[in-house]
C-alpha positions in Angstrom: 75.6 79.0 81.4 78.5 78.2 79.0 80.4 81.3 77.1 80.0 81.0 72.9 83.4 80.2 71.4 85.1 82.4 68.3 84.4 80.8 65.3 87.0 80.6 62.8 85.9 83.1 60.4 85.5 85.6 63.2 88.8 84.9 64.3 90.6 85.4 61.0 88.8 88.9 60.8 89.9 90.0 64.3 93.3 88.8 63.1 93.4 90.8 60.1 91.8 94.0 62.0 94.6 93.6 64.5 97.5 93.5 61.9 95.8 96.6 59.8 95.5 98.2 63.2 99.2 97.7 63.9 100.6 98.3 60.3 98.7 102.0 60.9 100.1 102.9 64.0 103.8 101.6 63.6 106.3 102.7 61.8 110.2 102.4 61.6 112.6 105.4 61.3 115.8 104.3 59.5 118.9 105.6 60.7 119.7 108.0 57.5 116.3 109.7 57.8 114.4 111.4 60.3 110.2 111.6 60.6 107.6 114.0 61.2 104.1 112.6 62.0 101.3 114.6 60.1 97.8 114.7 61.3 95.2 116.0 58.4 98.6 117.7 57.0 99.6 119.5 59.9 102.4 118.3 61.4 102.0 116.7 65.2 105.0 116.5 68.0 108.4 116.8 67.8 111.0 115.1 65.4 111.1 111.2 65.2 114.6 109.8 65.3 115.6 106.3 64.0 113.5 103.7 65.9 109.8 102.0 66.3 107.4 104.5 66.6 103.7 104.8 66.9 100.8 107.2 65.5 97.1 106.9 65.1 96.0 105.1 62.7 94.2 106.1 59.2 94.2 110.0 60.2 98.2 110.3 60.7 101.0 110.0 58.2 104.5 110.0 58.6 106.8 112.3 56.4 110.6 110.9 56.0 113.4 113.6 55.3 117.0 112.2 54.6 119.5 113.3 57.4 122.3 112.9 55.0 124.6 115.2 53.5 123.2 116.2 50.2 124.7 117.7 47.0 123.1 120.4 45.0 124.6 121.2 41.8 123.4 124.8 40.5 123.2 125.7 37.1 126.1 127.8 35.7 125.0 131.7 36.1 126.5 135.2 34.8 128.1 137.5 37.5 129.8 140.9 37.2 133.3 140.9 38.9 134.5 144.5 40.3 136.4 145.3 37.4 133.3 145.0 35.4 134.2 141.6 33.5 131.3 139.4 33.2 131.9 135.9 34.1 130.2 132.3 34.2 130.3 130.8 37.5 129.5 127.5 38.2 129.1 126.1 41.8 127.9 123.4 44.0 127.1 123.0 47.8 127.1 120.4 50.4 124.0 120.9 52.6 121.8 118.9 54.7 118.1 119.1 56.6 118.7 119.6 60.5 115.1 120.6 61.6 112.7 118.6 59.5 109.9 120.1 61.4 111.0 123.5 60.6 112.1 122.8 56.9 108.7 121.2 56.5 106.7 124.2 57.8 108.9 126.8 55.6 109.7 125.0 52.5 107.6 121.8 52.6 109.5 119.9 50.1 113.0 118.9 48.7 113.1 120.7 45.5 111.5 123.9 47.4 114.5 123.4 49.5 116.8 123.2 46.8 115.4 126.2 44.8 115.3 128.5 48.0 119.0 127.2 48.6 120.1 128.3 45.1 118.8 131.5 45.6 120.6 132.5 48.7 123.6 131.5 47.6 123.9 132.7 43.8 122.5 136.2 45.6 125.4 136.3 48.2 128.1 134.8 45.3 127.1 137.8 43.0 127.7 140.1 46.3 131.2 138.5 46.8 132.3 138.3 43.8 131.4 142.3 43.1 133.8 143.1 45.8 136.6 141.4 43.8 138.3 141.4 40.5 138.6 138.8 38.0 142.3 137.9 38.7 141.4 137.8 42.2 138.2 135.4 41.6 140.1 132.9 39.4 143.3 133.2 41.7 144.7 134.8 44.6 141.3 135.1 46.7 139.2 131.8 45.3 139.3 130.1 48.5 138.5 133.3 50.8 135.4 133.9 48.6 134.4 130.0 49.1 135.0 130.3 52.8 132.6 133.4 53.3 130.1 132.5 50.7 129.6 129.2 53.0 129.4 131.1 56.7 127.4 133.7 55.2 124.7 131.3 53.4 124.5 129.1 56.7 123.5 132.2 58.8 120.4 133.0 56.2 119.4 129.3 55.6 119.2 128.4 59.7 115.7 129.9 59.3 114.9 127.1 57.0 116.0 124.0 59.3 118.8 123.8 56.8 122.6 123.5 57.8 125.1 124.5 55.0 128.7 122.5 54.9 130.2 123.6 52.4 130.1 126.0 49.1 132.8 125.4 46.0 133.0 127.7 43.1 134.1 124.1 40.7 134.6 126.5 37.2 134.4 130.0 36.3 134.3 130.6 32.6 133.6 134.0 30.1 130.6 134.2 28.3 130.2 133.2 24.9 130.6 136.7 23.6 133.5 137.3 25.8 135.4 134.5 24.6 134.7 135.2 21.3 136.0 138.9 21.6 139.0 137.6 23.7 140.1 134.9 21.2 139.4 137.7 18.2 142.0 140.0 20.2 144.4 137.2 20.9 144.1 136.6 16.9 144.8 140.3 16.2 147.4 140.7 18.7 149.2 137.1 17.2 149.1 138.4 13.5 150.4 141.9 14.5 153.3 140.2 16.4 154.0 137.8 13.2 153.8 141.1 10.9 156.3 142.5 13.1 158.5 139.2 12.9 158.2 139.3 9.4 159.1 142.9 8.8 162.0 142.5 11.2 163.2 139.5 9.2 162.9 141.1 5.7 165.0 144.1 7.4 167.4 141.8 8.5 167.4 139.9 5.3 167.8 142.8 3.1 170.7 144.2 5.5 172.8 140.8 5.0 171.8 141.0 1.1 173.4 144.8 1.2 176.2 143.8 2.9 177.1 140.6 1.2 176.8 142.7 -2.1 178.9 145.1 -0.9 181.8 142.6 0.5 181.3 141.0 -3.0 181.8 144.5 -4.9 184.8 145.1 -2.6 186.4 141.2 -3.0 186.1 141.7 -6.7 187.8 145.4 -6.7 190.4 143.8 -4.8 190.7 140.6 -7.1 190.6 143.1 -10.1 193.2 145.3 -8.7 195.6 142.4 -7.7 195.3 140.8 -11.4 196.0 143.8 -12.6 198.9 144.4 -10.4 200.1 140.9 -11.4 199.6 141.7 -15.1 201.6 144.6 -14.7 204.3 142.7 -13.0 203.9 140.1 -16.0 204.2 142.3 -18.7 207.1 144.1 -17.0 208.7 141.0 -16.2 207.8 139.8 -20.2 209.4 143.3 -21.3 212.2 142.5 -19.5 212.9 139.2 -20.9 212.5 140.2 -24.2 215.3 143.2 -23.4 217.6 140.8 -22.3 217.1 138.2 -25.2 217.4 141.0 -27.7 220.3 142.6 -26.0 221.9 139.2 -25.9 221.3 138.1 -29.6 219.4 140.7 -31.5 219.5 138.6 -35.0 217.5 135.4 -33.4 215.1 137.6 -31.4 214.1 139.3 -35.0 214.1 136.1 -36.6 211.7 134.6 -34.1 209.5 137.9 -34.2 209.8 137.6 -38.2 208.4 134.1 -37.9 205.5 134.9 -35.9 204.3 137.6 -37.9 204.6 134.9 -40.6 202.4 132.6 -38.6 199.7 135.4 -38.1 200.2 136.6 -41.4 199.7 133.4 -43.5 197.0 131.7 -42.7 194.0 130.4 -44.5 192.9 132.0 -47.6 194.8 135.3 -47.1 195.6 137.1 -50.0 199.0 139.4 -49.6 200.1 141.4 -52.4 204.3 142.0 -51.9 207.1 143.0 -54.3 209.7 140.4 -54.0 212.3 143.2 -52.8 210.0 143.8 -49.9 211.9 143.3 -46.4 208.9 141.3 -44.8 209.9 138.3 -47.2 213.6 138.5 -46.5 213.7 135.3 -44.9 211.8 133.4 -47.4 214.4 134.6 -49.7 217.1 133.2 -47.8 215.6 130.0 -47.9 
């Protein structure tokens, strides 16, 4: 009896079914990922590493998780320090999924994992910053706080299959209301300092002007005294010269004095009534 030969259509159908079966059974996990097999939504077996793997077709599917280090930048949050100062803290974290199976059973999705990580880090950040003053947070103990925050956060997220590698405080700011209050206080302090400087400057200027006025009065008094002294000496010298001239030639001295008297008397339209025998006209009569 002869065996029936497969026709071309039957062969093509068989090849297509085999292709579908292979594609639904085999899957590849990339070296940057880890995978878990889900059967009707529930995980089956262990976490799959990089390479080629197989699963039951149609009833099982593969869920992939990134095995690389992930970054999460949280939103700035307001935190109260030990010295009762409000501050806005902006932080980011580096983390990765080390146990995809546990991560899926506890958190399911990556956004849920980031939200849970954010809650844990923020809670620990509030506790740690509440133990330190604003100055310590900003300067002296900043590195120590970040190290403690990383260690504590990593301990708390291990139950979710997560490892926290690093948590960093990238920025610390004062709230908007506090910033305005600080700026207003700084402006008031600068204005007060400016008023103090202006008052000191005006006082110094007044002292300088007073000192200058006092020195001016002293200089004028000294100059007046010197001038009077010189005039006195000059007058004395003139009297001496006149005396000497009078002693040497009294007639000539009298003659010059009479001429000076004529010069001062007879000028302009001056009218003088004198008798011809007046001694004042003696020199005119002689001419």
